[in-house]
N, C-alpha and C positions, 0 to 999 in steps of 0.2 A: 565780690567773694573774697579774691584774692587779698584786697585789703583786708579784709576780717580778721583773716585764717595769719596774715603773713604780717602785720603791723599791728592791729588792735592787742587780739588774743594773746600774744606774746608779753603785752606790758600788763592784761589786766590778769595775767598769772600772775605777775610778780607785785603788783599789789594786792593780790589776796594771800602771795606769800606773809606780807603786814600783816596782812588784816587777821588771818589764823592763829598768826604770833600772838600778835595783844588778846587774841579771844582765849587760847591757851593758857597761855603763861600770865597776862594780865604784866605786861613789861614796862616799866616806868620811861617814858618816853621822854622824857626833859632829857636826862643825858644820851641819848642817841640824839636828839636834835640838835644838841647843844655840839657835839663833833662836827656834824653836818653845817652847822652855820659859824662854828668860829675856826674851822681846820678843813674839811673838805670842800665846801663851797668858794671858800676865799682863794685856795689854789688853783680850783678850775677857771676862777674871774682872773686870778691873774695871769693865769696860763694864756686865757682866749684874749686877754688886749695884750700880753707880751710876744703873740704870733702875728696877731693881725695887726695893718694899719690903720689907723685914723683915716675914715674917711666921709665921703658923705650922706654912706649908705647910716652909719649910726646917728648923725643928726637929725637922719630922715626919722630914725627911730624915736629918738628924745622928743623931736617934734610931734609924730604921727601918736605915742605914749601921754601926751599932755593935751593934745585936741581929743582924742579920743577920751580922756577924764573929764575934761572939762562939758564935750556935750550929754555924754552918759549920765554925768552928775547934772544936767539943765534938765535934761528928759525926765529922771526921776522925782527929780523936785517939781516940774509940772504935776505929771500923773499924780503926786502926793496931794498935790493944790487941790486936783479936779476930784480925786477919792477922797479927799478929805482927811489923811492918813495921820493918824499922833505921828509925834514926833520920833516915839520909840520905833514905828515900822517905816519911818523914810529913813530914819538910817541903818536900820537892819536890811532894807531893802539893797544902799547906797554898799554897803559891804560886803556883799554877798554876791552883787552883778558888775558892780566898777570894776572889783579887783579878778581877777582869773589866774587858775593855778599853773601859769608859764611853765614854773618851775619843775615840778616833781611829777609833773603829766605832760605838758606842751613839747620841755627840749626832748626829753626820749621819744615821744609818738615822733619827734619832726625828725629827729636823727635817724631813726626805724624809716621810714617812711620816704626824705627827700635826700640824706647822706650828710654830709660833712659840713660843705660850705651852707648849706642852711642853719644847719643844728651849730655852727658858730653863730650865725646871726640871732639864733633862738636864745645863746646864751647872753650875749649883750641884751638882748629883748628882755630877758630875767632878771639881770642886776636891773636896768630901768624900774621892772614892776616894784624888787624887792625893796628897791628906794622909797618909789610911791606908796609901797604899803607902810612900810614902818615909819612913814612921816604924814601924807595925809590919810592913811587908813586909819592909823593911833590920832590923829586929830579929828577924824568925824567921828569913831568911836568915843571918844570922850571931849568933842566939843565944847561941852559945858564949862569945862576946865582946864581946859591947854590952849596954849596960844602960840601961833608961830615960833616963836624962839625957843620952846618947849619942843616942838618938830624937829626941829633944825638941830636939837643936842642930840633927839635918838637916834638920826642918821650918821654924827659922830660917833656915837656907840658903835656901830656895824662895822665888823671888821672887814666883811664885802667891799664898806667903799673906802676902806685903806688900801687892799685887794687890786680894786681898780684903778688907784691912782698910781700905785706900784708898779705896776705891768703897763701904764701907758707911759710912766716916767720911763723904764727901764726899755721900752718900746723905741721912745723917740729919739734916748740918748745913745742907742747900740750900746747898752752896759751889758755884756752877756754874763749870763750864768752858765755855772760851771756844769759840765758834763752827766755827773753823780749826781752834784744838789738837782739839777733837772731832772733826772732820771725821778728821784725821792719825790720833787713838785709832780710830775708827771703819774706818779701811783696814786698818788691822794687824787688830785684833779679827777683821774680815772675812776676813784671809787664813790665820786660825789653821786651823778646823776642814780645808779641802783640802790645807794643808800637814800636818797631824800623817796624814793619810789617806795620803798620799803616803810619807811616813816610814813606817808601818807597813807597807806592800806593800813598801818596800826591808828591812824588818827582818827578814818573811816570808822573802826570797830569802837571807838571811844563814843561816838556821836549817840545820843539818848534821845528820839523820837518818841514821845510821849503824844503828842495831839497836835496833828500839824493844822494851820489854816492853810487851807488845799486855795483858796482862793489868791492870798497872799503868795504861795509857793510857786503856784499856776504864773502870778504874773513876774515871780522874779525868774522863773524857769525858763519864762518865754525873751526876759532881756538878756539873760545870761548867754541861751543856747541860738536863738535866733537872730535876735534885736542886732545884738553885739557884734557879730561875724558881720553882717550887711552894713551896719556902719562901717565896723574897718574895712572893707572893701571899697567903700565908698570914700573914704578917709585917704587909704592910699591912692586911689587912682587920680583924685585931687594933688597929691605930692608927685607922682609922675614915678615911683617906686621903681624899681625892675622885681619883673616876674618871678623872681626865687627871692625876692624881700617882700613882695607882693603874698604870697604863698604863705611864708610864715610868719604874717601880722597875722593877717583872717583865721589861721589854723590855732595859731596863740590865741586870737580873743574869742574862738570856737570853744574854748577849753571850758570846763565846770569851774564853779565859785575853789577861791581859794580856800584851803585848810587852815592858812594862817588866819584869816581872818576870822575864823569859826571861832579860833585859841583867843584873836584878841578881842571880841564880842564877849568873850567867859570873862577873860581881864578886867575889862574894864563893863562891865556889867550892859552891854549894848544890845539888849533883846537878842540874847545867843541863840535862843528857842528859834526865831526864825530862819537866821544865819544857819544855824547846824542843819536848818530841815531844807533850804534851798541847796547848802552843799551835798548834803546828802542825796536829793532829789536830782539835782544836773550833774552828779557823779554819774548813777546809773544810768540816767538816761541819755550822757554823753556817747556812750555804746552808738547806737544805733546815728546820732546827729554828727558825729566824726566821721561814721562811713560815710556818710552823703557825704558830709564838705572834702575827706579825704579822695572820696572818690570824684566829684567834679575838677581839682585840683592834678589830679594823677592823671585826669583822661588827658 
């Protein structure tokens, strides 16, 4: 019960603020998201990589992410083949189950539950997932007319990518950041997580689910909330990651579907109804499912 009261409910309350704000004021999310994407999140990424030395754990996270992506994609393709899903359903299922909400849900949850060290890991994992969503995710959503070069150009347009490089370069070369400049950077970085949490609540308020295909939604929910964390635990064991990193990887992959992918599915008309439905259902059901996962890892 302590996990629910002390970890999940405070986070849900912040999401609720964003949800109620959007319902009452119908705020345009795009400029708010732009601030988070182009200013706050890059500041957080730069601070994380500037303060932390590159180590084997970061390599393990990158390798984990690629293996997880490959296995989940393969599983969905296999299920799609067996169930004879049309291409639109296969694509929608990939967008809503392969990519998790590691940023504006996973990172703050891990910060609340496991402290600063785990939170730093979760930020690195968030960056990796952001890269994958904006490359592989966009490619999947628009696979009919996008090639690998287009996906790579998408990465090059992401400020997070340059913030990561800058943070690593500054850290490796020992280039100092002036105290007052760092204070300004720190203020922006510290604002990133609360703002993206509110944005998630606002995004959920905009999801319209008129008629769900409950068979597909149930399959997607199972893959995202049950199969994904189990798979993550197996991969982490094979990679022999530390206890803290294993916890971060499993809890992060136990997150609901990424709201970002719902927006991408709308933009490229890639079965947005299915993606939005699974996003909404997994976000609601993530409260009890994450309660179980957190209880296991905090035991």
